[in-house]
N, C-alpha and C positions, 0 to 999 in steps of 0.2 A: 634715422641713419644720418650720420654726419657726412659732409662732403669735404673734399680736399680743398684747402684754401691756397690758391696759387699766387698769393701776394708774397713779395720778397722784401718787404720793408725792413730796413736796418741791415740787410745783407750786403756783402761785397762780393762781386763776381768778376772773374777774369775770363775773357773769351779770346782764344787765339784764332788767328786768321779771320778777324772780325771786321776788316775794312770793306768787305764785299760779300755777296752771296749768302750762304746759310749762316755764317758767323755774324754778319751784320744784322740779319733778322733776329737772331738769338739775342744779340746785344740790345737791340731796340725793344724786344719783348720783355727782357729782364728789367730794363730801365722803366718801362711802362708799369711793370709790376712793383716798382719801388726800390729796386736794388741800385747801389752805386756800381757802375760798370767800368772796367778797364778794357779798352779795345786794344788788344795786342796784335801787332801785325808787322810783317817785314817791310810794309809800305807805311812809313810814318805819316806822310801827308794824308793818305786814306784813313788811317786810324784817327788822326786828329779831326778830320772832317766828320766822321761818324760821331766822335765825342762831342763836337760842336753842335751837331744835329740834336743830340740828346739833351745837351745843356739848354739849347734854344727852346726845347719843349718843356723845360722846367726840371729836368732830371740831373743826376750827378754822374759825371763820366770823365774819364782820363784816357788820352791816347798814349800808347806805349810802343815804342819801336822795339821789336823783338824778333830775332832769328831763333826759332825754337830748336835749332840744331847746335846752338852755341851755349854751352853751360853757363858761362859768365853772364852773357846777355840775358838768359832766362832768370838766373838768380837775382841779378840786379833789377830786372823788370818786375818780378814778383815782389821783391822787397820794397820797391818804389810804390807799388800799389798799396801794400800794407802800411807803409809810412803815411801815405796820403789819406787813406780811408779807415785805418785802424786795424785791419786784419784782412784775411782772405777766407771767405766762407764757401765759395763755389768756384770751381774751375771747369771750364768747358774746353777740352783739348780738341780743337776743330781744324787747325791748320793742316792743309794737305794740297797735293798736286796730283796730276795724272800723267803717266807716260805709257803709251801702248805700243807693243811690239810682240811678235812671237818669241818664245823662249830662245830659239836658236839664233835670233838676231838681237836679243836684248843685251845692250851694252852693260857691262858690269858696273861702270860708273853711274849709269842711270838706276840700276838696281840699288846701289848703295845710297844714292840720293833719295830714292823713294823710302827706304827703310829709315834713313836719318830723319826725314821730315815727319813721317807718320808714326814711327815706333820710338825712335830716340827722342823726338819732340814730346811725345806723350809722357815718356818716362821722366825727362828732365823737368817738364812743367809740373808733373805730379810731385816729384821729390821736393821741388822748391815750394810748392803750395803746402805740402804736408808739414813743413817746419812751422807754419802758422796754424794749421788746423789741429795739429797734435798738441800744441802748447796748452797746458792746463786742461787737456781733453776738450777743447772748445768744439771740435767736430767740424764737419763740412761735407760737401758733396763734390765728387769728381765725376764728370760725364765725358765720355770719349765719343767722338764722332766716328762711328764705324760705318757700315754699309751693308746692304744685302750681301755684298761680297765678303762680309765677315762670316757668312754661312754658306755661300754659294760660289761657284767659280764661273768665269767666262773666258773665252779665248782672248789672247793678247794682253792679259792683265796679271801675269804671274807675280810681279812685285807688289802690285796694289792688293791683290787677293791675299797674298802672304802677310802683308802688313796689317790689313784689316782683321784677319784671323788672329794675329798676335795681340790686338787690343782686347779681345775677349779674355785671353789669358791674363793680361795685366790687370784688367778690371776685376777678375775673380780673385786674384791674389790680394789686391787692395781691399776687396770686400772682407776678406778674412783677417788681414793684418790690421785694417783700420777700425774694425768694429769696437775694439776696446777703447779707442779714442773718439768714438762717435762719428767716424767718417764712413760714408757710404759711397758706392761706385755703381755706375751704370754705363751701358753702351747703347747709343741710339743708332739705328741701322736704316738709313734712308734708301729708297730705290733711286731711280734716276730723277734728279732735280734739274730743271732747266736753268742752269747757271752758266757763266762763261766757261767754266771748267768742262761742262758737258757739251756745250756748243763746239768747243775745240775738238772734242773727240769724234764728232759726227763725220767730218770729212776724212779724218785719220782712219777711222774704222772702215768707212766706205772704200778707201784705197786698199787697205790691208785685206779686206774680205771680198773685194771685187764686186760690190753691190752698190746700189744707189744710196744717196744720203737719206732719201725718203724711206727706203727699206731698213736702213740702220735704225731710224726712229721707230718705225712700225714693228719691225721684227725683232731687232736686237734689244732696243731699250725698253719698249713697251709691250713686247710680245707676251711676256709672262704676267702682265697685270690683268685684273678682271674687267677693266673699263677702258684701257688704252689711254690713260691719262697720266701725265707727269706728276710726281710728288712735288708739292710746292715748298718754298722756303718757310712759309708760315706753318705748314703741316709739321715740319721738323722742329721749328721753334716752339710750337705749342707743346709737343711731346717733351722737349728739353725743359721747358718751364715747369711742366707737371712734375717731372722727376726731381728738379732742383728744389721744388717746394714740398715734396712729399715728406710727411713728418716722421716716418719710422724707417727701420731697416728691412721692412717686409719685402722690398723689391731690390735690395742690394745684390750686386753681382750678376744681375740679369741684363739681357739685351732686349731691345724693343724695336721691332721691324716696322718701318713707316713706308709702305711701298705700293699701296693700291692692290694688295693681294699677290704681288710678286714674291714668291717664296713664303711659305707658311710653316711656322714651327708647330 
């Protein structure tokens, strides 16, 4: 029985929201596996710092300033990567934020901001990358950073849950449209990962729910897990690497939950 080779030698990857957190760990893992990696982020200094870290370790990397909600910025950024490294083989649409509030208090501007970053950003970066992946049916892999909330709901997260559900639909359509061009798609769905994004939610949820921060962690964030343990950035990065390197369309259009047992399909 053969095993999946998780090397990415000769591949070019773009990871959005890669200056920190999950995106950074994915970028580092891809570089270690041999890919040339573009670190795309709204924070150009952070993106360049991660790129320099990869280059210092002997890898190939490029920092790209990118607002994923701006079509021109996305197109220019993706084209810059293709010009620098030859093409684009892998896109990880990871950029995201969180804003929590009950529906009756949720500002419409915040709702639109959430959809713009999570959904519009996924669409725009996909469209820009497909120009290169579809050329001569070169093929490629598009991986969306979903969430357990792509399948499950939690109070205070209407915009986030709606956006993460939307990524499932986008990935499934891409799986069907992209197949003839050798393009595959996947959604990685982490549970709670202890990043600055999650740390920020702890006091916010404690205030909204009227419970202690300790109870937010124990009951809200980790209550559904089998072991009471946060998912790690490396857990997510390793699943993303596996899917990026997987050699066939056997898994295309599917979502993969990485959550220590919180929500089981």
